Backbone and ligand atoms as CSV (ligand in chain L), in Angstrom:
chain,resi,resn,atom,element,x,y,z
A,1,MET,N,N,97.357,153.688,188.852
A,1,MET,CA,C,97.176,152.318,188.328
A,1,MET,C,C,97.747,152.218,186.927
A,2,ASP,N,N,98.576,151.209,186.713
A,2,ASP,CA,C,99.192,151.044,185.416
A,2,ASP,C,C,98.385,150.018,184.592
A,3,ASP,N,N,97.684,150.488,183.574
A,3,ASP,CA,C,96.858,149.552,182.771
A,3,ASP,C,C,97.666,148.509,182.054
A,4,ALA,N,N,98.893,148.893,181.641
A,4,ALA,CA,C,99.709,147.957,180.948
A,4,ALA,C,C,100.081,146.746,181.797
A,5,MET,N,N,100.216,147.004,183.115
A,5,MET,CA,C,100.517,145.910,184.027
A,5,MET,C,C,99.288,145.109,184.337
A,6,LYS,N,N,98.146,145.791,184.376
A,6,LYS,CA,C,96.907,145.156,184.820
A,6,LYS,C,C,96.446,144.129,183.792
A,7,ARG,N,N,96.609,144.451,182.489
A,7,ARG,CA,C,95.995,143.603,181.506
A,7,ARG,C,C,96.730,142.253,181.329
A,8,ARG,N,N,96.037,141.344,180.778
A,8,ARG,CA,C,96.532,139.988,180.448
A,8,ARG,C,C,96.829,139.157,181.691
A,9,ASP,N,N,96.378,139.611,182.834
A,9,ASP,CA,C,96.554,138.829,184.052
A,9,ASP,C,C,95.380,139.115,184.938
A,10,THR,N,N,94.365,138.385,184.847
A,10,THR,CA,C,93.140,138.716,185.580
A,10,THR,C,C,92.652,137.520,186.412
A,11,ALA,N,N,92.138,137.842,187.567
A,11,ALA,CA,C,91.549,136.807,188.419
A,11,ALA,C,C,90.024,136.947,188.406
A,12,CYS,N,N,89.569,137.694,187.373
A,12,CYS,CA,C,88.109,137.909,187.248
A,12,CYS,C,C,87.374,136.583,187.166
A,13,ALA,N,N,86.275,136.510,187.950
A,13,ALA,CA,C,85.480,135.263,187.997
A,13,ALA,C,C,84.745,135.000,186.676
A,14,VAL,N,N,84.462,136.095,185.954
A,14,VAL,CA,C,83.697,135.939,184.711
A,14,VAL,C,C,84.643,135.612,183.554
A,15,CYS,N,N,85.625,136.469,183.293
A,15,CYS,CA,C,86.403,136.322,182.082
A,15,CYS,C,C,87.774,135.707,182.344
A,16,GLY,N,N,88.099,135.438,183.599
A,16,GLY,CA,C,89.409,134.844,183.906
A,16,GLY,C,C,89.655,133.573,183.178
A,17,PRO,N,N,88.661,132.673,183.003
A,17,PRO,CA,C,88.911,131.430,182.245
A,17,PRO,C,C,89.358,131.624,180.792
A,18,ILE,N,N,89.100,132.837,180.249
A,18,ILE,CA,C,89.439,133.111,178.849
A,18,ILE,C,C,90.924,133.403,178.753
A,19,GLY,N,N,91.511,133.891,179.814
A,19,GLY,CA,C,92.945,134.245,179.787
A,19,GLY,C,C,93.233,135.339,178.857
A,20,THR,N,N,94.297,135.240,178.091
A,20,THR,CA,C,94.655,136.300,177.143
A,20,THR,C,C,93.865,136.182,175.850
A,21,GLY,N,N,93.162,135.033,175.684
A,21,GLY,CA,C,92.360,134.896,174.498
A,21,GLY,C,C,92.033,133.428,174.272
A,22,ALA,N,N,91.241,133.159,173.239
A,22,ALA,CA,C,90.841,131.834,172.937
A,22,ALA,C,C,90.479,131.739,171.455
A,23,SER,N,N,90.449,130.559,170.914
A,23,SER,CA,C,89.989,130.428,169.555
A,23,SER,C,C,89.135,129.156,169.439
A,24,ALA,N,N,88.252,129.236,168.478
A,24,ALA,CA,C,87.337,128.060,168.199
A,24,ALA,C,C,87.452,127.746,166.735
A,25,PHE,N,N,87.176,126.558,166.437
A,25,PHE,CA,C,87.379,126.055,165.065
A,25,PHE,C,C,86.250,125.095,164.718
A,26,GLU,N,N,85.636,125.288,163.601
A,26,GLU,CA,C,84.596,124.387,163.212
A,26,GLU,C,C,84.750,124.056,161.750
A,27,LYS,N,N,84.832,122.796,161.457
A,27,LYS,CA,C,84.979,122.363,160.064
A,27,LYS,C,C,83.745,121.589,159.654
A,28,GLY,N,N,83.113,122.077,158.564
A,28,GLY,CA,C,81.867,121.452,158.105
A,28,GLY,C,C,82.083,119.988,157.762
A,29,GLY,N,N,81.275,119.113,158.349
A,29,GLY,CA,C,81.351,117.694,158.048
A,29,GLY,C,C,82.341,116.962,158.903
A,30,TRP,N,N,83.115,117.665,159.776
A,30,TRP,CA,C,84.091,117.032,160.620
A,30,TRP,C,C,83.855,117.464,162.085
A,31,PRO,N,N,82.700,117.046,162.679
A,31,PRO,CA,C,82.409,117.552,164.013
A,31,PRO,C,C,83.453,117.181,165.051
A,32,GLU,N,N,84.193,116.091,164.810
A,32,GLU,CA,C,85.204,115.705,165.823
A,32,GLU,C,C,86.389,116.656,165.870
A,33,GLN,N,N,86.454,117.553,164.820
A,33,GLN,CA,C,87.539,118.531,164.832
A,33,GLN,C,C,87.086,119.865,165.419
A,34,THR,N,N,85.832,119.958,165.849
A,34,THR,CA,C,85.307,121.201,166.336
A,34,THR,C,C,85.885,121.559,167.697
A,35,VAL,N,N,86.319,122.767,167.851
A,35,VAL,CA,C,86.817,123.302,169.118
A,35,VAL,C,C,85.963,124.487,169.456
A,36,LEU,N,N,85.381,124.477,170.659
A,36,LEU,CA,C,84.493,125.594,171.018
A,36,LEU,C,C,85.189,126.607,171.906
A,37,LEU,N,N,84.644,127.824,171.928
A,37,LEU,CA,C,85.172,128.820,172.861
A,37,LEU,C,C,84.753,128.494,174.244
A,38,PRO,N,N,85.501,128.984,175.278
A,38,PRO,CA,C,85.110,128.734,176.646
A,38,PRO,C,C,83.739,129.304,176.886
A,39,ALA,N,N,82.949,128.655,177.780
A,39,ALA,CA,C,81.581,129.123,178.063
A,39,ALA,C,C,81.586,130.546,178.538
A,40,ALA,N,N,82.661,130.996,179.175
A,40,ALA,CA,C,82.714,132.350,179.725
A,40,ALA,C,C,82.480,133.421,178.681
A,41,VAL,N,N,82.774,133.052,177.430
A,41,VAL,CA,C,82.588,134.033,176.321
A,41,VAL,C,C,81.149,134.498,176.246
A,42,GLY,N,N,80.189,133.619,176.536
A,42,GLY,CA,C,78.808,133.935,176.490
A,42,GLY,C,C,78.370,134.977,177.484
A,43,ALA,N,N,79.189,135.232,178.484
A,43,ALA,CA,C,78.866,136.207,179.506
A,43,ALA,C,C,79.337,137.588,179.167
A,44,LEU,N,N,80.088,137.743,178.044
A,44,LEU,CA,C,80.591,139.035,177.674
A,44,LEU,C,C,79.507,139.820,176.959
A,45,GLU,N,N,79.564,141.127,177.142
A,45,GLU,CA,C,78.585,142.039,176.418
A,45,GLU,C,C,79.208,142.462,175.136
A,46,THR,N,N,78.349,142.596,174.133
A,46,THR,CA,C,78.775,143.157,172.838
A,46,THR,C,C,78.626,144.674,172.869
A,47,ILE,N,N,79.735,145.344,172.639
A,47,ILE,CA,C,79.683,146.839,172.648
A,47,ILE,C,C,79.327,147.336,171.244
A,48,CYS,N,N,80.002,146.830,170.243
A,48,CYS,CA,C,79.706,147.190,168.863
A,48,CYS,C,C,80.334,146.147,167.938
A,49,GLY,N,N,80.057,146.266,166.647
A,49,GLY,CA,C,80.608,145.320,165.724
A,49,GLY,C,C,79.572,144.798,164.777
A,50,TRP,N,N,79.934,143.851,164.021
A,50,TRP,CA,C,79.040,143.322,162.952
A,50,TRP,C,C,79.331,141.836,162.748
A,51,GLU,N,N,78.369,141.160,162.165
A,51,GLU,CA,C,78.500,139.758,161.819
A,51,GLU,C,C,77.584,139.505,160.631
A,52,SER,N,N,78.182,138.982,159.571
A,52,SER,CA,C,77.435,138.761,158.343
A,52,SER,C,C,78.085,137.731,157.477
A,53,GLY,N,N,77.271,136.819,156.993
A,53,GLY,CA,C,77.772,135.863,156.017
A,53,GLY,C,C,79.004,135.055,156.485
A,54,GLY,N,N,79.013,134.700,157.779
A,54,GLY,CA,C,80.084,133.893,158.295
A,54,GLY,C,C,81.327,134.657,158.659
A,55,ARG,N,N,81.252,135.998,158.545
A,55,ARG,CA,C,82.426,136.783,158.971
A,55,ARG,C,C,81.916,137.828,159.917
A,56,GLY,N,N,82.835,138.314,160.749
A,56,GLY,CA,C,82.425,139.354,161.704
A,56,GLY,C,C,83.569,139.832,162.542
A,57,GLU,N,N,83.325,140.962,163.177
A,57,GLU,CA,C,84.301,141.548,164.090
A,57,GLU,C,C,83.546,142.346,165.114
A,58,LYS,N,N,83.821,142.087,166.394
A,58,LYS,CA,C,83.080,142.738,167.468
A,58,LYS,C,C,84.002,143.127,168.605
A,59,LEU,N,N,83.568,144.171,169.282
A,59,LEU,CA,C,84.209,144.566,170.533
A,59,LEU,C,C,83.333,144.074,171.681
A,60,LEU,N,N,83.907,143.220,172.528
A,60,LEU,CA,C,83.143,142.673,173.653
A,60,LEU,C,C,83.704,143.216,174.977
A,61,ARG,N,N,82.880,143.213,175.992
A,61,ARG,CA,C,83.334,143.727,177.310
A,61,ARG,C,C,82.807,142.827,178.388
A,62,CYS,N,N,83.710,142.621,179.357
A,62,CYS,CA,C,83.315,141.911,180.544
A,62,CYS,C,C,82.645,142.857,181.524
A,63,ALA,N,N,81.383,142.592,181.908
A,63,ALA,CA,C,80.650,143.496,182.793
A,63,ALA,C,C,81.230,143.513,184.183
A,64,ALA,N,N,81.902,142.405,184.571
A,64,ALA,CA,C,82.420,142.301,185.931
A,64,ALA,C,C,83.698,143.104,186.142
A,65,CYS,N,N,84.638,143.057,185.194
A,65,CYS,CA,C,85.917,143.750,185.435
A,65,CYS,C,C,86.190,144.819,184.446
A,66,GLY,N,N,85.403,144.944,183.353
A,66,GLY,CA,C,85.532,146.021,182.404
A,66,GLY,C,C,86.577,145.776,181.353
A,67,ASP,N,N,87.173,144.593,181.315
A,67,ASP,CA,C,88.138,144.297,180.278
A,67,ASP,C,C,87.451,144.132,178.916
A,68,HIS,N,N,88.182,144.532,177.866
A,68,HIS,CA,C,87.620,144.411,176.526
A,68,HIS,C,C,88.260,143.237,175.719
A,69,PHE,N,N,87.523,142.741,174.833
A,69,PHE,CA,C,87.971,141.625,173.974
A,69,PHE,C,C,87.605,141.909,172.508
A,70,GLN,N,N,88.490,141.481,171.613
A,70,GLN,CA,C,88.190,141.543,170.210
A,70,GLN,C,C,87.734,140.177,169.774
A,71,TRP,N,N,86.585,140.113,169.145
A,71,TRP,CA,C,85.999,138.861,168.676
A,71,TRP,C,C,85.985,138.918,167.153
A,72,THR,N,N,86.611,137.941,166.544
A,72,THR,CA,C,86.589,137.865,165.058
A,72,THR,C,C,86.123,136.518,164.564
A,73,LEU,N,N,85.314,136.516,163.513
A,73,LEU,CA,C,84.843,135.302,162.925
A,73,LEU,C,C,85.277,135.305,161.439
A,74,SER,N,N,85.868,134.231,161.039
A,74,SER,CA,C,86.265,134.177,159.640
A,74,SER,C,C,85.755,132.863,159.052
A,75,TYR,N,N,85.602,132.870,157.781
A,75,TYR,CA,C,84.953,131.731,157.115
A,75,TYR,C,C,85.719,131.457,155.858
A,76,GLU,N,N,85.990,130.188,155.667
A,76,GLU,CA,C,86.759,129.838,154.463
A,76,GLU,C,C,86.060,128.693,153.749
A,77,TYR,N,N,85.861,128.817,152.523
A,77,TYR,CA,C,85.266,127.728,151.748
A,77,TYR,C,C,86.383,126.888,151.134
A,78,LEU,N,N,86.412,125.628,151.519
A,78,LEU,CA,C,87.439,124.723,151.000
A,78,LEU,C,C,86.805,123.531,150.304
A,79,VAL,N,N,87.497,122.925,149.409
A,79,VAL,CA,C,87.047,121.680,148.835
A,79,VAL,C,C,87.101,120.624,149.938
A,80,GLY,N,N,85.952,119.957,150.176
A,80,GLY,CA,C,85.933,118.964,151.231
A,80,GLY,C,C,85.413,119.489,152.544
A,81,GLY,N,N,84.988,120.744,152.561
A,81,GLY,CA,C,84.378,121.241,153.769
A,81,GLY,C,C,84.710,122.716,154.054
A,82,THR,N,N,83.789,123.387,154.688
A,82,THR,CA,C,84.041,124.789,155.035
A,82,THR,C,C,84.689,124.854,156.402
A,83,GLU,N,N,85.384,125.936,156.631
A,83,GLU,CA,C,86.002,126.103,157.934
A,83,GLU,C,C,85.588,127.459,158.535
A,84,ASP,N,N,85.114,127.416,159.763
A,84,ASP,CA,C,84.805,128.657,160.502
A,84,ASP,C,C,85.748,128.741,161.673
A,85,GLU,N,N,86.335,129.918,161.790
A,85,GLU,CA,C,87.264,130.105,162.896
A,85,GLU,C,C,86.832,131.374,163.676
A,86,THR,N,N,86.701,131.201,164.963
A,86,THR,CA,C,86.370,132.345,165.812
A,86,THR,C,C,87.549,132.592,166.765
A,87,THR,N,N,87.971,133.790,166.850
A,87,THR,CA,C,89.059,134.081,167.832
A,87,THR,C,C,88.615,135.197,168.773
A,88,LEU,N,N,89.177,135.141,169.927
A,88,LEU,CA,C,88.914,136.115,170.970
A,88,LEU,C,C,90.241,136.529,171.588
A,89,ALA,N,N,90.457,137.825,171.709
A,89,ALA,CA,C,91.707,138.293,172.268
A,89,ALA,C,C,91.450,139.397,173.272
A,90,ARG,N,N,92.076,139.293,174.424
A,90,ARG,CA,C,91.947,140.331,175.428
A,90,ARG,C,C,92.722,141.569,174.964
A,91,LEU,N,N,92.095,142.742,175.112
A,91,LEU,CA,C,92.711,143.958,174.615
A,91,LEU,C,C,93.138,144.858,175.783
A,92,SER,N,N,94.119,145.704,175.526
A,92,SER,CA,C,94.408,146.815,176.433
A,92,SER,C,C,93.390,147.852,176.191
A,93,GLU,N,N,93.300,148.842,177.109
A,93,GLU,CA,C,92.378,149.941,176.917
A,93,GLU,C,C,92.620,150.677,175.604
A,94,LEU,N,N,93.891,150.884,175.290
A,94,LEU,CA,C,94.237,151.571,174.005
A,94,LEU,C,C,93.768,150.770,172.812
A,95,GLU,N,N,94.017,149.504,172.829
A,95,GLU,CA,C,93.587,148.631,171.741
A,95,GLU,C,C,92.063,148.619,171.590
A,96,ALA,N,N,91.366,148.628,172.739
A,96,ALA,CA,C,89.927,148.588,172.718
A,96,ALA,C,C,89.414,149.904,172.151
A,97,ASP,N,N,90.043,151.026,172.532
A,97,ASP,CA,C,89.616,152.343,171.962
A,97,ASP,C,C,89.776,152.359,170.453
A,98,ARG,N,N,90.909,151.856,170.008
A,98,ARG,CA,C,91.159,151.847,168.523
A,98,ARG,C,C,90.147,150.996,167.810
A,99,LEU,N,N,89.839,149.858,168.380
A,99,LEU,CA,C,88.875,148.957,167.740
A,99,LEU,C,C,87.473,149.559,167.729
A,100,ARG,N,N,87.130,150.259,168.830
A,100,ARG,CA,C,85.819,150.896,168.942
A,100,ARG,C,C,85.676,151.926,167.816
A,101,VAL,N,N,86.721,152.714,167.600
A,101,VAL,CA,C,86.703,153.722,166.589
A,101,VAL,C,C,86.579,153.106,165.199
A,102,ARG,N,N,87.337,152.037,165.017
A,102,ARG,CA,C,87.337,151.375,163.654
A,102,ARG,C,C,85.959,150.723,163.381
A,103,LEU,N,N,85.287,150.224,164.408
A,103,LEU,CA,C,83.990,149.596,164.226
A,103,LEU,C,C,82.860,150.624,164.293
A,104,GLY,N,N,83.224,151.916,164.571
A,104,GLY,CA,C,82.202,152.929,164.586
A,104,GLY,C,C,81.273,152.885,165.757
A,105,GLY,N,N,81.706,152.291,166.837
A,105,GLY,CA,C,80.821,152.139,168.024
A,105,GLY,C,C,80.931,153.266,169.015
L,1,ZN,ZN,ZN,86.224,140.058,183.654
């Protein structure tokens, strides 16, 4: 089985809707500009990582197919409103291993 071919193309019922990744955006005071992550993200398991003060980085895993995702949260304070951005990216096994090591999980 070639992992490089397998990744980024999944018919998984759980994480398939996420595709290769997704991002969410929230701007304080501008709810109409808010973009949420797909609901499927809530079904992913957190393997390791951290979240603090509006920032974070986590390694997530789909329990159904075993694919890994990198979750990152960033926070920016701007005049006129704060901005929160959450991104999710599907990882190859190699990328997931590297992230796991970096996060100490
Ligand atoms: Zn999956």
